[in-house]
GULUMBA-74757 format. One record per atom (N, C-alpha, C, O): y, z, x. Coordinates in steps of 0.001 Angstrom, whole numbers, padded with zeros to 6 digits, always signed. Each point is the difference from the previous one (the first is absolute). Layout:
<atoms>
YZX
...
</atoms>
This chain:
<atoms>
+097792+057557+090555
+000554+000682+001291
+001470-000032-000086
+000597+001039+000284
-000012-001948-000589
+001478-000039+000126
+000641+000859-001244
+001122+000486+000139
-001738-000340-001156
+000460+000865-001053
-000164+001470+000427
+000849+000845-000282
-001858-000597+000903
-000341+001310+000488
+001005+000525+001036
+000382+001170+000017
+000019-002117+000844
+000935+000197+001095
+001433+000383-000682
+000671+000991+000287
-000344-002011-001272
+001279+000357-000690
+000103+001363-000755
+000962+000768+000044
-002020-000616-000683
-000011+001357-000879
-000021+001202+001095
+000729+000978-000166
-001467-001070+001132
+000030+001138+001083
+001492+000138+000617
+000498+001119+000114
+000156-002208+000255
+001123+000080+000487
+001184+000718-000921
+000760+000881+000402
-000782-001436-001671
+000884+000483-000967
-000145+001466-000206
+000958+000764-000121
-002420-000354+000083
-000225+001417-000508
+000452+000861+001270
+000672+001011-000206
-000997-001355+001444
+000343+000731+001169
+001604+000086+000012
+000577+001065+000213
+000021-002137-000432
+001585+000138+000145
+000487+000809-001063
+001020+000662+000193
-001686-000616-001440
+000425+000857-001033
-000340+001418+000238
+000753+000825-000517
-001743-000403+001199
-000404+001293+000451
+000823+000494+000943
+000288+001197-000004
+000185-002030+000911
+000981+000327+001124
+001334+000399-000586
+000569+001047+000308
-000119-001892-001129
+001385+000310-000814
-000064+001412-000731
+000954+000765+000141
-001958-000424-000855
+000009+001135-000862
-000654+001274+000928
-000090+001122-000499
-000319-001375+001777
-000381+001037+000792
+000946+000958+000608
-000365+001060+000507
+001681-001491-000575
+001043+000836+000379
+000604-000139+001512
+000972+000675+000342
-001520-001462+000413
+000426-000446+001285
+001292-000851+000061
+000977+000275+000697
-001094-001317-001493
+001182-000928-000170
+001061+000558-000988
+001189+000124+000291
-001720+000186-001442
+000797+000284-001145
-000269+001600-000348
-001120+000465-000213
+002264+000232+000196
-000309+001408-000437
+000339+000316-001417
-000473+000972-000588
+001310-001825+000058
+000630+000141-001499
-000667-001135-000684
+000426-001143+000170
-001466+001393-000947
-000528-000927-000885
+000551+000046-001313
+000387+001092-000418
-000267-002357-000476
+000355+000276-001253
-000738+000914-000899
-001181+000258+000237
+001760+000214-001188
-000546+000921-000904
-001496-000088-000588
-000783+000941-000131
+000599-002107-000147
-001329-000408-000699
-001159-000145+001144
-001201-000040-000266
+001741-000030+001552
-001195-000012+001139
-000170+001350+000812
-000984+000226+000704
+001889+000519-000850
+000270+001091+000760
-001173+001146-000231
-000512+000721+000856
+000248-000775-002252
-001032+001140-000399
-001362-000258+000692
-000511+000849+000731
+000009-001907-000956
-001336-000172+000219
-000442-001060+001271
-000989+000197+000706
+001832-001251-000570
-000345-000984+001097
-000057+000523+001456
-000768-000553+000788
+001486+001517-000417
-000164+000613+001468
-001366+000522+000096
-000530-000176+001097
-000134+000752-001954
-001329+000824-000016
-001166-001264+000175
-001137+000256+000396
+001509-001428-000691
-001216-001002-000006
+000134-000735+001506
-000800-000876+000328
+001761+001263+000454
+000131-000610+001217
-000595+000866+001107
+000372+001167+000115
-001227-001664+000651
-000498+000822+001246
+001128+000096+000996
-000086+000868+000869
+001194-001709-000903
+001073+000139+000912
+000788+001470-000222
+000542+000654+000891
-000607-000380-002028
+000609+001413-000450
-000535+001031+000763
+000704+000777+000645
-002035-000730-000693
-000811+001085+000535
+000084+000095+001601
+000211+001060+000590
-000414-002381+000082
+000111+000000+001333
+001471+000222+000564
+000154+000621+001052
+000793-001073-001676
+001381+000179+000324
+000421+001462-000220
+000817+000480+000785
-001316+000279-001806
+000362+001306-000080
-000746+000852+001063
+000582+000973+000480
-001928-001313-000063
-000611+000836+000921
+000612-000376+001281
-000040+000909+000829
+000582-001976-000446
+000599-000325+001424
+001349+000719-000047
+000381+000453+001079
+000389-000274-002119
+001256+000773-000060
-000411+001600+000293
+000638+000702+000785
-001563-000334-001385
-000428+001512+000195
-000414+000193+001269
+000308+001082+000502
-001094-002056+000325
-000357+000144+001381
+001159+000129+000884
+000016+000806+000930
+001002-001633-001224
+001187-000038+000761
+000860+001293-000195
+000681+000409+000940
-000700+000225-002117
+001082+001098-000145
-000784+001243-000157
+000639+000982-000377
-001805-000853+000578
-000772+001375-000161
+000238+000857+001048
+000428-000400+001083
-000711+001729-001365
+000459+000953+001040
+001279+000677-000136
+000725-000268-000958
-000373+001158+001872
+001272+000515+000061
+000927-000530+000990
+000718+000768+000639
-000683-002124-000455
+000822-000572+000900
+001580-000048-000525
+000312+000024-001190
+000479-000084+002124
+001381-000281-000334
+000427-001259+000591
-000200-000306+001175
+000835-000456-002095
+000555-001365+000359
+001601-000018+000162
+000716+000746-000668
-000263-001578+001526
+001524+000066+000108
+000456-001193-000858
-000677-001012-000183
+001963+001257-000347
+000715-001193-000838
+000696-000608+001077
+000887+000537+000664
-001365-001764-000515
+000602-001027+000966
+000969-000917-000547
+000844-000493+000748
-000879+000198-002053
+000771-001086-000664
+001343+000603-000132
+000137+001223-000039
+000921-002097-000037
+001381+000470-000266
+000148+000723-001382
-000901-000164-000823
+001807+000830+000559
+000103+001014-001177
+000028-000854-001321
-000444+000464-001050
+000951-001656+001129
+000140-000787-001347
-001280-000790-000171
-000061-000697-001013
-000991+000694+001855
-001121-000648-000275
-001341+000999-000155
-001138-000461-000081
+001397+001693+000056
-001052+000958-000109
-000472+000046-001406
+000782-000032-000950
-002256+000118+000812
-000490+000091-001233
-000748+001362-000321
-000185+000334-001171
-000235+000436+002226
-000626+001397-000292
+001011+000725-000475
+001054-000072+000633
-001097+000840-001703
+000938+000940-000505
+000476+001156+001006
+001104+000532-000115
-001961-000215+001036
+000436+001007+000969
+000837-000631+001040
+000869+000626+000607
-001124-001798-000418
+000910-000856+001014
+001408-000326-000634
+001052+000058+000637
-001152-000396-001914
+001286-000285-000669
+000856+001125-000309
+001150-000214-000384
-001616+001448+000520
+000880+001127-000211
+000424+000523+001527
+000411+001148+000167
-000514-001866+000663
+000579+000412+001269
-001018+000594+001011
+000420+000309+001115
-001656-000136-001406
-000962+000531+000801
-000315-001006+001174
+000259-001188-000189
-000751+001553+001274
-000253-000977+001196
-001608-000056+000104
-000479-000707+000886
-000263+001323-001633
-001461-000005+000035
-000456+000068-001413
+000750+000397-000892
-002001-000791+000674
-000831+000189-001267
-001462+000290+000323
-000462-000258+001111
-000177+000735-001978
-001411+000324+000115
-000902-001114-000601
+000520-000829-000748
-001811+000769+001029
-000857-000923-000413
-000223+000055-001455
-000244-001014-000653
+000340+002381+000059
-000238+000271-001346
+001304-000637-000747
-000163-000560-001084
+001295+000640+001600
+001100-000514-000836
-000037-001511+000085
+000365-000601-001011
-000732-000069+002009
-000401-001570+000058
-000972-000236-001036
+000228-000929-000775
-001332+001653+000622
-000998-000416-000879
+000564+000150-001534
-000198-000842-000876
+000873+001957+000716
+000691+000068-001271
+000931-001064-000294
-000037-000469-001138
+000851+000017+001956
+000938-001031-000262
-000899-001230-000090
+000404-000771-000869
-001394+000394+001441
-000757-001010+000006
-000957-000038-001293
-000583-001038-000314
+000465+002156-000369
-000920+000204-001191
-001488-000248+000434
-000737-000602-000782
+000269+001033+001979
-001300-000247+000526
-000644+001373-000088
-001062+000163+000600
+001571+000796-001254
-000640+001501-000024
-000777+000096-001169
-000163+001151-000404
-000416-002151-000315
-000714+000092-000992
-001537+000215+000168
-000468+001075-000378
-000292-001959+000882
-001208+000174+000343
-000225+000402+001663
+000755-000428+000873
-001777+001208-000631
-000337+000203+001261
-000482-001224+000758
-000279-001048-000583
+000179+001218+002009
-000600-000952+000779
-001368-000384-000395
-000352-001179-000041
-000391+002132-000241
-001378+000007-000367
-000300-000744-001397
-000942-000746-000266
+001965+001144-000516
-000150-000572-001505
+000213-001568+000146
-000751-000837-000500
+001927+000548+001286
+000291-001318+000205
-001223-000928+000404
-000346-001009-000615
-000259+001539+001783
-001336-000686+000391
-001122+000052-000873
-000911-000824+000064
+000948+001849-000950
-001070+000037-000952
+000197-001050-001114
-000984-000541-000506
+002331+000226+000090
+000296-001056-000840
-000354-001321+000536
-000405-000921-000709
+000586+000846+002114
-000277-001366+000664
-001375-000213+000118
-000410-001157-000096
-000475+002193+000312
-001513-000227+000084
-000503-000330-001348
-000910-000813-000161
+001597+001546-000983
-000477-000215-001428
+000206-001619-000320
-000860-000729-000495
+002167+000349+000883
+000408-001392-000284
-000983-001007+000765
-000430-001043-000493
+000155+001503+001724
-000976-000976+000737
-001268+000041-000683
-000486-001102-000252
-000129+002076-000088
-001391+000024-000788
+000049-000656-001047
-000844-000854-000272
+002042+001208-000635
+000082-000561-001307
+000258-001577-000197
-000340-000685-000964
+001004+000299+002084
+000342-001641-000002
-001285-000622+000244
-000329-001029-000590
-000495+001679+001535
-001032-000748+000589
-001131+000031-001007
-000835-000904-000029
+000800+002046-000882
-000978-000046-001150
+000310-000975-000894
-000897-000748-000389
+002208+000603-000074
+000318-001120-000942
-000136-001317+000466
-000139-000935-000788
+000170+000774+002102
-000271-001435+000626
-001559-000232+000008
-000446-001105-000310
-000338+002091+000644
-001331-000176-000328
-000385-000407-001349
-000781-000925-000222
+001385+001684-000732
-000494-000199-001480
+000415-001409-000270
-000826-000770-000492
+002041+000367+000773
+000430-001340-000198
-000848-001064+000579
-000396-000938-000693
+000070+001077+002117
-000836-001112+000548
-001453+000176-000539
-000758-000970+000004
+000346+002211-000477
-001496-000014-000521
-000217-000462-001314
-001012-000651-000259
+001914+000938-000655
-000264-000379-001425
+000868-001159-000524
+000003-000186-001217
+000721-000600+002000
+000709-001139-000492
-000874-001159+000296
-000430-000190+001138
+000162-000573-002115
-000851-001116-000005
+000764-001308+000245
+000194-000820-000897
+000255+000660+002235
+000616-001295+000211
-000581-000701+000958
+000185+000379+001156
-000938-001445-001382
-000860-000755+000932
+000683-001260+000668
-000668-000999+000265
+002021+001082-000004
+000759-001104+000559
-000131-000178+001562
+000202-001079+000557
-000529+002143+000042
+000003-000062+001328
-001194-000575+000765
-000694-000735-000702
+000293+000881+001927
-001162-000373+000555
-001088+000633-000555
+000027+001141-000461
-001153-001998+000505
-001370+000580-000540
-001007+000020+001171
-001146+000413-000177
</atoms>
């Protein structure tokens, strides 16, 4: 049981790190494939798209030296949700596709867990 808890903790922390919420610039050897294995990637992208969808206009409230959205850096006082999504690189998959990936991961991980519990012959637990 303790080995399973350690493995689960390490794997969840690794998935969190490559999911894009804490670290946006991964090393080159991780950047290509690791974010697609993390369910945090799909949930974070869907939440960003929920936040900035539609034709809403947002105000640039930060001082001019701290602005990160390109329209705000260029002196504009407002930016659109599409500009924010483009800057955040969250305009790849749609919200439905992100949820589809999450559901596919849910079903796939449960199926692999079932196979592992069904076919592994380890009789060290309670009988």
